C-alpha positions, 0 to 999 in steps of 0.5 A: 341801418349802416351809414354807407355811400351817399348817406355818409357824404350827405351826413358829413357835408350837412354836419359840417355846415350845421356845426359851422352855422351853430358856432357863428350864430352862437358867437353872434348871440353870446356877447349881446345877451347882456345888452338886450335892454340897450339895443335898438328894437330891430336889433332886438329881433335880430338877436332872437332871429339868430337864437332861433336859428341856433336852435334849428341848426342844433336840432338838425345837427343832432340827426345828421351828426348822430348818424355820422358819429354812430355810423348808423341811420337813426330811423326811430319815428318818435324821435324823428317826429320830435325833431321835425316839429322843432324844425317847423317851429324854428323855421316859421319863427325865423321867417316871421322874425324876418318879416318883422325885422323888415317891417320895422325897417320899412316903417322907419325909412319910408314913414319915419315911425319908430316902434317901441321896444315893448312892441318888439318884445310883444312881437317876439312872444306872439310869433313864438307862441304861433310857431309853437302852436302850428308845430304841435298841430299834427300831435293835436289832430292825431298821429303825427307819424304820416306828416313828420317823417325822415325825408328822402335824403335821410339826414334830417326830419321835416314835414312830408309836404306831399300829403294832402290830408285835411290835417296836414293841409292846414299846417302845409298851407299856413307855412306856404302862406307865411313864406311866400308873404315874407318873400314878397314883402321883403322884396317890396319893402327894401325896394321902397326903402331904396326909393325913399332914400333916392327921394331924399337924395334928390331933395338934398341935391336941390338944396345944394343947387340952391345954395350954390346959386345963392350964397345967402341961402343957408341950410338949417339943421335937420335929421334924417333917420334911416334904418341900416341893420340897426338905426343909422343916424346921419345928422345934417348940420350947417357944414354946407349943402355939398357935404350933405349931398355927399353924405346922402349919396354914401347912405344911398349906396350903403342901403343899396348894397345892404338891400342886395345882400339881405334880399339876395341872401334870404331869397337864395337861402329859402326860395329853393326849399319853398319851391321844393315844398310847393312842387311836392304838395302839387305833385303828391310825391317826394323830391329825389334825395339829391335835391332834398339834400341840396335845398336843405344844405342851402338853408343851412348855408344861409343860416351860417352866412346870415350872422356875418351879414348881421355883424356887418350891417347891424350897428348895435349887434356888430358893435357889441361883438367887436367890443367882446372879441376885439376890444374895439370901442364904438366910433366917436367913443374913447376908451375909459382909462 
């Protein structure tokens, strides 16, 4: 079928977003491959999140891009089923990695619990296995053709969320449960993290007030570890309570900004698609082509922007990228002559 009218523009716009997203994720992942044994556990999850997002973007790019290059709509059902299964795998794995990443940060900030690297590796293996199994369920339970289809926008293959058969409902309800739980937990966890930092700031201000009122009061050395992207450590020394308070206020502002950026980006990226899928399942009918294209493009845009957020807020990942692309040394370290 010739690629004409809205089909052409849908393919062109989505191909541009997908290609840009694939390049940005690749630029983030490549410099960190050889540093996997050294980066923090949360950064390890971020690395695999970007790697799986790269797979998702490339998978959809092969559909929209081939349509654009050939000038024909690729409607082969078998090929579409394979692309759709990869989409389910990558989407589930990506969302579960976001859940795990948030959980790691939440435990560190709120409970000061540092999970070992082996746990992060085990988590990645577990969610990859789980996402692969769920994506393959339609094939295991019979023909995947009614469930994995070319959606109304005709630029990507994905599950038909409007189906209500027993086989499709198992996959659909699992996907809904994972996405809704992750959305709610991310909002709760980052709110709790901000609350924890506010508590520490209030305590530090109390120490500062005591130090100002009594010159003989000295502040001992303590350490407050807070996860910002990776693990950002602020060491409190005997340089004065006022300086400690200023540092905590700066930390609070940084964490507040990070929370707004991370939570806002995730919600804007995935919430529209989840809402569309829920509405389709509830109504038993597919969304319009323009709406299907819009929410798909929003997800692609989020996966294009996410590497930039990681670069800015994940210390280990960002440092390795700066070293690779700009020759920048980490703060506090000198270049070797």
